[in-house]
C-alpha positions as CSV (number, residue, x, y, z in Angstrom):
1,M,-77.6,84.2,12.4
2,R,-78.9,81.6,14.1
3,I,-77.3,79.4,17.0
4,K,-77.2,76.3,14.7
5,D,-75.3,78.1,11.9
6,K,-72.9,79.5,14.4
7,K,-72.1,75.8,15.7
8,W,-71.5,74.7,11.9
9,I,-69.1,77.6,11.7
10,R,-66.9,76.7,14.7
11,I,-67.0,72.9,13.4
12,R,-65.6,73.9,9.8
13,I,-62.9,76.1,11.6
14,Y,-61.6,73.4,13.8
15,I,-61.7,70.9,11.1
16,T,-59.9,73.4,8.6
17,G,-57.3,73.9,11.9
18,I,-56.7,70.2,12.4
19,C,-56.0,69.6,8.9
20,F,-53.5,72.3,8.7
21,F,-52.1,71.0,12.1
22,F,-51.5,67.6,10.4
23,V,-50.4,69.4,7.1
24,F,-47.6,71.3,9.2
25,C,-46.9,67.9,11.2
26,L,-46.4,66.4,7.6
27,I,-44.1,68.9,6.4
28,F,-42.0,69.0,9.9
29,L,-41.1,65.2,9.8
30,R,-40.1,65.5,6.1
31,A,-38.1,68.6,7.1
32,Y,-36.6,66.4,9.8
33,Q,-36.1,63.4,7.9
34,L,-34.3,65.7,5.0
35,Q,-32.0,68.1,7.5
36,I,-31.8,65.9,10.2
37,L,-31.7,62.0,9.5
38,K,-30.6,62.4,6.1
39,G,-29.1,65.7,6.1
40,S,-25.3,64.7,5.3
41,E,-26.2,62.0,3.1
42,L,-28.2,64.5,1.0
43,S,-25.2,67.1,1.4
44,S,-22.7,64.4,0.1
45,L,-25.1,63.8,-3.0
46,A,-25.1,67.2,-4.0
47,K,-21.7,68.0,-3.5
48,R,-20.8,64.9,-5.8
49,G,-22.7,66.9,-8.4
50,Y,-20.5,69.9,-8.3
51,T,-17.2,68.6,-6.8
52,G,-14.9,65.8,-8.2
53,K,-11.7,64.0,-7.5
54,L,-8.5,63.5,-9.5
55,I,-6.1,61.0,-8.2
56,L,-2.3,60.6,-9.4
57,T,0.0,58.3,-8.0
58,S,3.6,58.6,-8.5
59,Q,5.9,55.8,-9.6
60,R,5.9,52.5,-8.0
61,G,9.1,51.3,-6.5
62,T,11.9,49.5,-9.0
63,I,12.9,45.9,-8.6
64,F,16.6,45.2,-9.1
65,D,18.1,41.7,-9.8
66,R,21.2,40.7,-7.0
67,N,23.6,42.6,-9.1
68,G,21.5,45.8,-9.5
69,K,19.8,45.1,-13.1
70,E,16.3,46.7,-13.6
71,L,13.6,44.0,-13.5
72,A,10.5,46.4,-13.1
73,L,10.5,49.9,-13.2
74,S,8.0,52.8,-14.0
75,I,8.2,55.2,-17.3
76,E,6.2,58.2,-17.5
77,V,3.7,58.1,-20.2
78,D,0.6,59.9,-21.4
79,S,-3.0,59.1,-20.8
80,L,-6.1,60.2,-22.8
81,Y,-9.2,61.6,-21.1
82,C,-12.3,63.5,-22.3
83,Y,-15.1,65.8,-20.7
84,P,-18.2,63.9,-22.2
85,K,-20.1,67.4,-22.3
86,K,-17.7,69.3,-24.2
87,V,-17.2,67.1,-27.0
88,K,-19.6,68.0,-29.8
89,N,-20.5,65.5,-32.4
90,K,-19.8,62.4,-30.4
91,K,-20.2,60.0,-33.3
92,T,-17.6,61.5,-35.6
93,A,-15.1,62.4,-32.5
94,A,-15.8,58.4,-31.6
95,T,-15.3,57.2,-35.2
96,R,-11.9,59.2,-35.5
97,L,-10.6,58.2,-32.1
98,A,-11.5,54.6,-32.6
99,R,-9.2,55.0,-35.8
100,A,-6.3,56.7,-34.3
101,L,-6.6,54.8,-31.3
102,N,-6.9,51.2,-32.9
103,L,-10.2,50.9,-30.3
104,D,-13.7,49.7,-30.9
105,K,-16.2,52.5,-32.0
106,R,-19.0,51.4,-29.8
107,D,-16.7,51.5,-27.0
108,V,-15.1,55.0,-27.1
109,L,-18.6,56.3,-28.5
110,K,-20.3,54.5,-24.9
111,K,-17.7,57.1,-23.3
112,L,-18.3,60.0,-24.9
113,H,-21.8,59.6,-23.8
114,N,-20.9,58.8,-20.3
115,S,-23.2,61.2,-17.7
116,R,-20.3,61.8,-15.4
117,S,-18.0,65.1,-16.0
118,F,-14.8,62.9,-16.9
119,S,-13.7,59.8,-18.6
120,W,-10.4,57.9,-19.3
121,I,-10.7,57.1,-23.4
122,K,-7.4,55.2,-23.2
123,R,-4.7,55.2,-20.6
124,K,-0.7,54.9,-21.2
125,V,-1.1,55.3,-24.8
126,T,2.4,55.4,-27.1
127,P,3.7,58.6,-28.4
128,E,2.7,57.7,-31.9
129,E,-0.9,57.8,-31.0
130,I,-0.8,60.8,-28.9
131,N,0.4,62.5,-32.1
132,R,-2.4,60.9,-33.9
133,V,-4.9,62.3,-31.6
134,R,-3.2,65.6,-30.9
135,E,-3.7,66.1,-35.0
136,L,-7.7,65.4,-34.8
137,N,-7.8,68.9,-32.8
138,I,-11.1,67.5,-30.9
139,T,-12.7,70.2,-28.5
140,G,-12.9,67.9,-25.0
141,I,-10.2,65.6,-25.2
142,D,-7.0,66.0,-23.1
143,F,-4.1,64.1,-21.9
144,T,-2.2,63.6,-18.6
145,K,0.8,62.2,-17.6
146,E,0.9,59.0,-15.7
147,N,3.6,56.3,-14.9
148,R,3.7,53.0,-16.3
149,R,5.1,49.7,-15.2
150,Y,7.7,48.5,-17.7
151,Y,9.7,44.8,-17.6
152,P,12.9,44.9,-19.8
153,C,13.5,41.3,-19.3
154,M,10.0,40.5,-20.7
155,E,9.6,36.7,-20.5
156,T,12.7,36.1,-18.0
157,G,11.8,36.0,-14.6
158,A,8.0,37.0,-15.3
159,H,6.7,34.3,-13.4
160,V,8.1,35.5,-10.3
161,I,8.3,39.2,-10.7
162,G,4.4,39.4,-11.7
163,F,2.7,42.8,-13.0
164,A,0.8,45.7,-11.8
165,S,-2.4,46.9,-13.2
166,Q,-2.9,50.4,-15.0
167,D,-3.8,51.9,-12.1
168,N,0.0,50.7,-10.4
169,K,-1.6,48.0,-8.0
170,G,0.3,44.4,-7.7
171,L,-1.4,41.7,-9.2
172,E,0.6,39.0,-9.1
173,G,3.8,37.8,-8.0
174,I,6.5,39.8,-6.1
175,E,4.8,42.7,-7.5
176,L,1.5,41.7,-5.6
177,K,3.3,40.1,-2.3
178,Y,5.3,43.3,-2.2
179,N,2.9,45.9,-3.1
180,R,2.5,47.9,0.1
181,Y,6.5,48.5,-0.1
182,L,6.3,49.1,-3.9
183,E,3.3,51.6,-4.1
184,G,4.4,55.3,-4.5
185,Q,2.6,58.4,-3.0
186,E,-1.3,58.9,-4.2
187,A,-1.9,62.4,-4.5
188,R,-5.6,63.3,-4.3
189,F,-6.8,66.9,-6.2
190,S,-10.3,67.9,-5.2
191,R,-12.3,70.6,-7.8
192,I,-15.5,72.2,-8.1
193,H,-17.0,72.8,-11.6
194,D,-20.0,74.2,-13.4
195,A,-23.1,72.4,-14.8
196,L,-21.2,71.8,-17.8
197,G,-18.4,69.9,-16.4
198,R,-15.8,73.0,-16.4
199,P,-13.5,73.2,-13.5
200,L,-13.3,76.5,-11.4
201,I,-11.4,75.5,-8.2
202,F,-8.8,72.8,-7.5
203,D,-8.0,72.0,-3.7
204,G,-5.0,70.0,-2.6
205,P,-3.0,67.9,-3.4
206,R,-3.5,65.7,-0.1
207,I,-0.7,63.1,0.3
208,E,-2.1,59.5,1.1
209,K,0.9,57.1,1.4
210,Q,5.0,57.3,1.6
211,D,7.3,57.2,-0.7
212,P,7.8,54.0,-3.0
213,F,10.5,51.3,-1.8
214,N,12.8,49.5,-4.2
215,L,13.4,45.9,-3.9
216,I,16.6,43.9,-4.6
217,L,16.3,40.2,-5.2
218,T,17.9,36.9,-5.2
219,L,17.6,36.6,-8.4
220,D,20.5,36.5,-11.2
221,K,18.9,38.1,-14.5
222,D,21.7,36.1,-16.5
223,I,21.0,33.0,-15.0
224,S,17.4,33.3,-15.4
225,Y,17.7,33.6,-19.0
226,K,20.0,31.0,-19.3
227,A,17.4,28.9,-17.5
228,Q,14.5,30.5,-19.4
229,K,16.1,29.7,-22.8
230,A,17.3,25.9,-21.8
231,L,13.6,25.0,-20.7
232,R,12.0,26.7,-23.4
233,K,14.0,24.9,-25.7
234,A,13.3,21.1,-23.8
235,V,9.8,21.9,-23.5
236,R,9.3,22.5,-27.6
237,R,11.7,19.7,-28.4
238,S,10.0,16.9,-26.2
239,R,6.2,18.7,-26.6
240,A,5.6,19.1,-23.1
241,R,2.6,20.6,-21.4
242,S,4.6,23.3,-19.4
243,G,8.1,22.9,-17.7
244,V,9.6,24.1,-14.3
245,C,13.5,24.9,-13.6
246,I,14.7,26.1,-10.7
247,V,18.2,27.5,-9.5
248,M,19.3,27.8,-5.8
249,R,22.0,28.4,-3.5
250,P,21.9,25.0,-1.2
251,Q,23.6,27.2,2.1
252,T,21.3,29.9,1.9
253,G,17.9,28.9,0.3
254,E,18.8,32.3,-2.3
255,I,16.7,31.4,-5.6
256,L,18.9,32.6,-8.3
257,A,16.5,31.6,-11.1
258,M,12.7,30.3,-11.1
259,A,12.0,29.8,-15.1
260,V,8.3,28.5,-16.0
261,V,6.9,27.5,-19.5
262,P,4.5,28.4,-20.8
263,E,5.6,31.7,-20.9
264,F,4.3,35.6,-21.0
265,N,5.4,39.2,-21.2
266,P,4.1,41.2,-18.4
267,N,4.3,44.2,-20.6
268,I,1.0,42.7,-22.2
269,F,0.2,40.6,-19.6
270,W,-4.1,41.2,-20.6
271,K,-3.1,39.1,-24.0
272,Y,-2.6,35.9,-22.0
273,Q,-4.5,33.6,-20.3
274,P,-4.5,33.5,-16.5
275,Y,-3.3,29.6,-16.7
276,E,0.1,31.2,-18.4
277,W,0.6,33.7,-15.5
278,R,0.9,31.0,-12.8
279,N,4.2,30.4,-11.2
280,R,3.9,26.2,-11.8
281,A,7.3,26.1,-9.5
282,I,5.1,27.0,-6.1
283,T,1.5,26.5,-7.2
284,D,1.4,23.0,-9.3
285,C,2.1,19.5,-7.3
286,F,3.0,16.6,-8.9
287,E,3.9,12.7,-7.5
288,P,7.9,13.2,-7.4
289,G,8.7,9.4,-8.8
290,S,12.0,7.9,-8.3
291,T,13.2,11.1,-7.0
292,Q,11.8,10.1,-3.8
293,K,14.6,7.3,-3.7
294,A,16.7,10.1,-2.5
295,F,15.1,10.7,0.6
296,L,14.5,7.3,1.3
297,L,18.2,6.4,1.1
298,A,18.8,9.0,3.7
299,G,16.3,8.1,5.9
300,A,17.6,4.8,6.0
301,L,21.2,5.7,6.2
302,E,20.5,8.2,8.7
303,E,18.8,5.0,11.0
304,G,21.8,2.9,10.3
305,V,19.6,0.0,8.9
306,I,21.5,-0.3,6.1
307,S,24.7,1.2,3.9
308,P,25.8,1.6,0.7
309,E,27.2,-1.8,0.6
310,T,24.5,-3.7,1.7
311,V,23.4,-5.8,-0.7
312,L,19.2,-6.5,-1.1
313,N,17.4,-9.1,-3.7
314,C,15.6,-7.3,-6.4
315,E,13.7,-10.4,-7.1
316,K,14.3,-10.6,-10.7
317,G,12.4,-7.8,-12.0
318,E,8.9,-8.8,-9.9
319,Y,7.9,-8.8,-6.2
320,A,4.4,-9.4,-5.0
321,I,2.8,-7.5,-2.2
322,G,-0.5,-9.3,-1.5
323,S,-2.2,-9.5,-4.6
324,F,-0.2,-6.5,-6.6
325,I,2.9,-7.5,-8.2
326,I,5.7,-4.6,-8.3
327,H,7.9,-4.7,-12.0
328,D,11.3,-3.0,-12.2
329,S,12.3,-1.8,-15.6
330,R,14.9,-4.7,-15.7
331,P,15.5,-7.8,-14.3
332,F,17.6,-7.3,-11.5
333,G,19.2,-9.9,-9.0
334,M,21.2,-8.9,-6.3
335,L,22.2,-5.5,-6.3
336,K,24.2,-2.9,-3.3
337,V,22.0,-0.2,-2.1
338,S,24.1,2.3,-4.2
339,E,23.3,0.2,-7.2
340,I,19.4,0.2,-6.4
341,I,19.8,4.1,-6.4
342,K,22.0,4.0,-9.6
343,F,19.8,1.6,-11.5
344,S,16.4,3.1,-9.9
345,S,15.0,0.0,-8.9
346,N,11.7,0.0,-7.4
347,I,11.8,-3.5,-6.0
348,G,15.0,-2.8,-4.3
349,A,13.9,0.8,-3.1
350,I,10.8,-1.1,-1.4
351,K,13.0,-3.4,0.2
352,I,14.8,-0.3,1.5
353,G,11.9,0.9,3.0
354,Q,10.9,-2.4,4.8
355,R,14.2,-2.6,6.6
356,L,13.2,1.5,7.7
357,G,9.9,1.1,8.3
358,A,6.9,2.7,6.8
359,E,6.4,5.0,10.2
360,H,10.3,6.3,10.2
361,F,10.0,6.8,6.2
362,N,7.1,9.2,6.8
363,Y,8.5,10.8,9.6
364,Y,11.9,11.8,7.2
365,L,9.7,12.6,4.6
366,E,8.2,15.4,7.2
367,R,11.4,16.3,7.8
368,F,12.2,17.1,4.4
369,G,9.4,19.4,4.2
370,F,6.8,17.6,2.4
371,G,3.0,17.9,3.1
372,E,4.0,21.7,4.3
373,K,4.8,24.8,2.6
374,T,8.3,26.3,2.4
375,G,7.6,29.4,3.5
376,I,8.7,31.2,0.4
377,D,7.8,34.7,0.1
378,F,5.7,34.5,-2.7
379,P,2.0,34.4,-2.8
380,G,-0.2,31.2,-3.9
381,E,2.2,28.1,-2.5
382,R,0.8,25.1,-2.1
383,K,1.7,22.4,0.5
384,G,1.2,19.2,-1.6
385,I,0.0,16.0,-0.2
386,L,1.5,13.6,2.6
387,R,-1.1,11.3,4.2
388,P,-0.5,9.6,7.9
389,I,0.4,6.1,7.3
390,R,-2.5,5.1,9.4
391,N,-4.5,6.1,6.3
392,M,-2.3,4.3,3.4
393,S,-3.1,0.8,2.8
394,L,-0.3,-1.9,2.5
395,I,0.7,-1.6,-1.3
396,G,0.2,2.3,-0.7
397,Q,2.8,1.9,2.0
398,N,5.4,0.4,-0.2
399,T,4.7,2.3,-3.2
400,L,5.5,5.4,-1.5
401,C,9.2,3.9,-1.3
402,F,9.3,5.1,-5.1
403,G,7.0,8.2,-5.2
404,Q,3.7,7.3,-5.6
405,G,0.8,8.4,-3.0
406,I,2.4,11.7,-2.6
407,S,2.2,14.7,-4.5
408,V,5.0,17.9,-3.8
409,S,5.9,21.1,-5.6
410,P,8.9,21.7,-7.3
411,L,10.1,23.9,-5.0
412,Q,9.3,21.4,-2.4
413,L,11.7,19.1,-4.0
414,A,14.4,21.4,-4.7
415,M,15.0,22.3,-1.3
416,A,14.7,18.4,0.0
417,F,17.8,18.2,-2.5
418,G,19.3,21.4,-1.0
419,A,19.3,20.0,2.4
420,I,21.3,17.1,1.5
421,A,23.7,19.3,-0.7
422,N,24.3,21.4,2.3
423,G,24.9,19.1,4.8
424,G,21.5,18.4,6.3
425,H,19.8,21.6,7.0
426,L,16.4,22.4,5.3
427,M,16.6,25.6,4.3
428,R,13.7,28.4,4.1
429,P,13.6,29.7,0.3
430,Y,13.6,33.2,-0.3
431,I,13.3,35.6,-3.3
432,V,13.5,39.2,-1.6
433,K,17.2,40.3,-0.5
434,S,16.4,43.2,1.0
435,I,14.3,46.4,0.5
436,V,15.9,49.8,0.0
437,D,14.3,53.3,0.2
438,Q,14.9,56.1,-2.4
439,R,18.5,56.8,-1.0
440,G,19.6,53.0,-1.2
441,E,19.5,52.9,2.4
442,A,18.3,49.2,3.8
443,I,14.9,49.4,5.9
444,R,14.8,45.5,5.8
445,N,17.1,42.7,5.2
446,F,16.2,39.3,4.6
447,Y,19.0,36.3,5.6
448,P,19.4,32.7,5.6
449,S,17.2,30.4,7.8
450,I,17.6,27.3,8.9
451,R,14.0,25.5,9.4
452,R,15.4,22.3,11.0
453,D,18.3,20.0,10.7
454,V,17.0,16.9,9.0
455,I,19.9,14.6,8.9
456,S,23.9,14.6,10.0
457,S,26.4,16.0,7.6
458,E,28.1,12.1,7.7
459,T,24.6,10.9,6.3
460,A,24.2,13.9,3.4
461,K,28.1,13.0,2.4
462,K,27.3,9.2,1.8
463,V,23.9,10.0,0.1
464,R,25.8,12.5,-2.1
465,G,28.3,9.8,-2.8
466,V,25.7,7.4,-3.9
467,L,23.9,10.1,-5.8
468,E,27.3,10.4,-8.0
469,G,26.8,7.1,-9.6
470,V,23.1,8.4,-11.4
471,V,25.0,10.9,-13.4
472,R,27.9,8.3,-14.3
473,Q,27.7,6.5,-18.0
474,D,26.3,3.4,-16.4
475,G,23.5,5.3,-14.6
476,T,19.9,6.8,-15.2
477,A,21.1,10.2,-16.1
478,P,24.5,10.6,-17.9
479,K,23.2,13.2,-19.8
480,A,23.2,15.4,-16.6
481,A,27.2,15.1,-16.6
482,I,28.8,18.5,-16.4
483,K,32.3,18.8,-17.8
484,K,34.9,19.7,-15.7
485,Y,32.5,19.4,-12.8
486,S,31.1,16.8,-10.3
487,V,27.4,16.2,-10.4
488,A,24.9,14.2,-8.0
489,G,21.4,13.6,-8.3
490,K,18.2,11.9,-9.1
491,T,15.6,11.3,-12.0
492,G,12.4,10.7,-11.7
493,T,9.9,9.5,-14.4
494,A,6.3,9.8,-12.3
495,Q,3.1,8.3,-14.0
496,K,0.0,10.8,-13.7
497,V,-3.4,9.5,-12.6
498,D,-5.9,9.5,-15.2
499,P,-8.9,11.5,-13.8
500,I,-11.4,9.7,-15.5
501,K,-10.4,6.2,-15.0
502,K,-8.9,7.1,-11.3
503,I,-5.9,4.5,-12.5
504,Y,-2.0,5.5,-13.3
505,S,-2.0,6.5,-16.8
506,N,0.4,4.4,-19.5
507,K,0.9,7.5,-21.7
508,K,1.3,10.8,-18.9
509,F,4.1,11.0,-17.0
510,V,6.2,14.1,-15.2
511,A,9.7,14.0,-16.1
512,I,11.9,15.2,-13.6
513,F,15.7,15.4,-12.5
514,G,17.0,17.0,-9.3
515,G,20.5,17.6,-8.6
516,F,23.6,19.7,-7.1
517,T,26.8,20.5,-8.4
518,P,29.9,20.4,-7.7
519,S,28.7,17.0,-5.6
520,D,31.8,17.2,-3.4
521,S,31.2,21.1,-2.7
522,P,27.6,22.1,-3.7
523,A,27.4,25.6,-5.1
524,L,23.9,24.8,-6.8
525,V,20.7,22.7,-6.5
526,I,18.9,22.6,-9.9
527,L,15.5,20.8,-10.5
528,V,14.0,20.2,-13.6
529,A,10.4,19.0,-14.3
530,L,8.5,18.8,-17.8
531,D,4.7,17.6,-17.6
532,E,3.6,15.2,-20.0
533,P,6.6,15.0,-22.5
534,K,5.8,13.1,-25.8
535,G,7.7,10.4,-26.9
536,I,10.6,9.4,-24.4
537,P,9.1,10.6,-21.0
538,Y,12.4,9.9,-18.9
539,G,13.6,12.4,-16.4
540,G,17.3,11.0,-17.6
541,V,16.5,11.7,-21.2
542,V,14.3,14.8,-21.2
543,A,15.1,16.9,-18.4
544,A,18.7,16.2,-17.1
545,P,20.3,18.1,-20.3
546,V,18.2,21.1,-19.1
547,F,20.5,20.6,-15.6
548,R,23.9,19.8,-17.6
549,D,23.5,23.0,-20.0
550,V,22.1,25.2,-17.1
551,G,24.5,23.8,-14.2
552,Y,27.5,24.4,-16.9
553,W,26.8,27.8,-17.8
554,T,25.8,29.1,-14.5
555,L,28.9,27.7,-12.6
556,N,31.3,29.7,-14.8
557,H,29.2,32.6,-14.6
558,L,29.6,32.4,-11.0
559,N,33.4,31.5,-11.3
560,V,33.2,28.3,-9.3
561,V,36.3,26.4,-9.3
562,P,36.0,23.4,-11.4
563,S,36.4,19.7,-9.4
564,F,39.6,17.9,-10.8
565,R,39.7,14.4,-9.9
566,P,41.8,11.3,-10.8
567,A,38.7,9.5,-12.0
568,T,38.4,12.0,-14.6
569,S,38.6,10.8,-18.1
570,L,41.6,13.0,-19.5
571,S,44.0,11.3,-21.4
572,A,47.7,11.4,-20.2
573,S,48.6,13.8,-22.5
574,K,45.8,16.6,-21.7
575,A,46.5,16.2,-18.0
576,R,50.0,16.8,-18.7
577,T,49.0,20.1,-20.7
578,L,46.7,21.0,-18.3
579,R,49.3,20.7,-15.3
580,T,51.9,22.5,-17.6
581,S,49.4,25.2,-18.2
582,Q,48.7,25.7,-14.4
583,Q,52.2,25.4,-13.6
584,D,53.0,28.1,-16.0
585,V,50.3,30.2,-14.8
586,S,51.2,29.9,-11.0
587,H,54.7,30.8,-11.9
588,S,53.7,34.1,-13.5
589,I,51.5,34.6,-10.3
590,E,54.4,33.9,-7.8
591,R,56.8,36.3,-9.2
592,K,53.9,38.9,-8.1
593,E,53.1,37.7,-4.8
594,K,56.8,38.7,-3.6
595,M,55.8,42.2,-3.2
596,I,53.5,41.7,-0.5
597,A,54.1,39.4,2.7
598,P,50.9,38.0,4.1
599,R,50.2,38.6,8.1
600,P,50.2,35.2,10.0
601,D,47.0,33.5,10.4
602,L,45.1,33.1,13.9
603,P,44.9,28.9,14.0
604,G,40.9,28.1,13.4
605,S,39.8,31.3,11.7
606,I,39.6,31.9,7.8
607,P,43.3,33.1,6.8
608,N,44.4,36.4,5.3
609,L,44.7,36.3,1.3
610,I,45.6,39.4,0.7
611,G,48.0,39.9,-1.9
612,L,48.2,35.8,-2.9
613,G,47.6,34.3,-6.5
614,V,45.1,32.3,-7.3
615,R,47.0,28.9,-6.8
616,D,47.8,29.8,-3.4
617,V,44.5,30.8,-2.5
618,L,43.0,27.4,-3.9
619,K,45.6,25.5,-2.1
620,K,44.7,27.2,1.2
621,A,41.1,26.6,0.6
622,Q,41.4,22.9,-0.1
623,Q,43.6,22.3,3.1
624,L,40.7,23.9,5.2
625,G,37.7,22.4,3.3
626,L,36.5,26.1,1.9
627,R,34.4,26.6,-1.0
628,V,36.2,29.2,-3.2
629,V,34.4,31.8,-5.6
630,V,36.8,33.3,-8.0
631,K,36.2,36.6,-9.1
632,G,38.8,38.5,-11.4
633,S,42.1,37.7,-12.3
634,G,45.8,38.5,-10.7
635,I,46.3,38.7,-6.9
636,V,44.0,38.7,-4.1
637,V,42.6,42.4,-3.3
638,E,39.2,41.6,-1.0
639,Q,38.1,38.6,0.3
640,V,34.8,37.6,2.2
641,P,34.3,36.8,5.2
642,E,37.1,38.9,6.1
643,P,40.6,37.3,7.7
644,G,40.0,36.1,11.4
645,T,36.4,35.0,10.8
646,P,35.8,31.7,12.7
647,L,36.5,29.0,10.5
648,K,33.1,26.7,9.7
649,K,32.8,23.3,7.4
650,D,31.6,23.9,3.9
651,R,31.8,27.8,4.2
652,L,31.7,30.0,1.1
653,L,34.8,32.3,0.4
654,T,34.5,34.6,-2.2
655,V,37.7,36.1,-3.6
656,T,38.0,39.2,-6.0
657,F,41.6,38.9,-7.9
658,R,43.0,42.1,-9.5
659,P,46.3,42.5,-11.7
660,S,49.3,44.2,-9.8
661,A,50.1,47.8,-10.5
C-alpha cells in the first residue's frame, strides 16, 4: 500500500471520529437538557398522565340571624360526572343525558369527548334528575356527594348575605367578605390510573383547611322580610327603578334590615343580571336633597348662630345669588328656623347656611361622615363625593345647603341620622355580630364602635324636636307618622343630573325619607330611598309610607313601649278607657308583686327590677330616663344590664317578664 493511501485512510478515520464526537456531544447535551434542566418538569408532565386529583370540600359554615334563624346553610346533594373513555356510543349517550338533565346536547357531547380522564356532566342535581339518569344505566357515568349552598329566605336579605359558587367559594356579600371563616375542610385525594382512565390506587386524603366557622349576623330575619315586602310594594306602586330600606339601631350601629329592589334569589343567582346582585344601600350614591337640611340645622345649632325660634326672611319664594334665582315650592315670607325645616324651604336653608358659613358647614358634613366610607364589614362600599369648599363656586356653596353638589350612599345617610338620634355619636355600622366554631363558642365578637362625637347631646335633642314637626299634619311627611309612637325625620326629593345634557333633570328624582322613632328615645333609624319614581316623586309621598309601615311593625316586634303624650289626638273618652284599662292591668300585677320584696338600690346605678310588674318597671324607667324593651308578660325574671350597673343617659334596658307560679 502506498504511503499516500495510508495517509488518506488516516484522514477518514479522523473525520469519522470527529463526527462521532460531535454526535456524542449532541446526545450528551440533549440528555443533560432532558434529565437535568427539564427533569422535574418532564417528570411532573409524565406523572400527570397517569395520576389525578379529586378535591372534595366539606360544608360551609352556617349563617344565622341575630335570633338564631338560619339564613344560609349547606345541604348534601348529588353531582354527576363521567369517565369519557369508558362511555360507548357517545352521541346516543349525550342525547339521552341531555334529555334527562335538561341540558344542551352539544355541551354534553363535548364533555363526553373530553381528552381528560374525568369530566363533570352536571353538578348539584336534583333527586328527580338523579333517578332519571340512573334509569339510563350508561357505562362510565357515576355520582358523588357534594355540598350545596341553600338560602331558605330566598330574596329576604339576599343583597347582604350574597351567595357562593358551585365550588363553595363566596362570590358576593357576607359570603365573600367572610369566606375564609365560612370555608370548610378541603380533602385532596391523589390517584393513579391506567391508560383507559381506570383508577388503580388512591392516596390521601390530605386536609388543606380548618373546620368551618358559623356567623351570627345583626340582621333580624322577620324585620328584613317586612322591610323587603314594604319596599317591593312601594317600588311597584311608584314604578321606581330601584329602592333601598335600611333599619338600624342608632345606639349601636347594628343593621337590623337592609332591603334592596330589584331583588334576586341567591339559590339561582345565575339567572339574574349582575346589576341585580348589587347592594345599592352601600354601592350606589345620590344627592341627599332636602334631607341635608337636618345636618345643616345641627351644625348651626351647635355653633350657636341660630335657635329653633330664630326668624329668617324666605323672600316670598325667590332669592337671587349672582345671576341665579333660587325658588321655593311655596312663597314663604318670615319663618322660624323650625318652620324652615318643617316646610323644607330652600331659601330658608340658604339663610341658615349663610349664618353658619360655608367652611363650617363643610366641616360638619365631614363630621357626619359624608365623603368617607362608613367602615361597614361589607365589600364594595363607596364613599360618595364631598368637594372642598375652595373648589366650589358661590352658587355651589349655597345650593349645598339643600343637598345639591354632594353625593352620599343610603348607608351614610342612615348613619348620619343615627348620630342625631343617639345624642351626637357617629357609629360604625356592622352586620356580623360574632363568629363561632362548631361547638358554638365565639372566636371573635364584634361590638359597637363610636367613630367620633359630632354634636352635643343638647344640640341633638333640639334637632330631634325640630324634626318632629316634619311629620306633623302641616309638615312635609305626615304619612310617616306612626300610631302611638313619636317620629322625627326629614324628607328629600333630589333632582338627578341628566348624563347627556349635564344639567338637573325635571323628570328624574330620588325620593328619600330618613328618620327615627320613638323620637324622644330613639330605638330605630329607618332610611328609605326610591330611585326615579314615576308620577308624584316627593319623599314625603312615596318614601314616608314605607317608613311608617316598617317602623310600626318593627316597634311592635321589638316590644318597644309606645310614646304616650298629652299632644296625642285621642278623644277624652278613649283616653279615659285607656287609663282605666292600664289601671286594671296594673292592679292585677300589683297583687303578684307582694310575693317578692325588691332589694334596695344603689344611687346612680341600674335598679333591681326582679319581681316587679310592668307598671312599676315603666315608672322607674321613666324616672331614670331609661329606654325599656319589654319581653313577655307577668313579673320580671331577668334584666339586662344587671342591677348595680352604672347608670348612663339613654341606656337601653331589656326586661324579660314571665307569669308567676
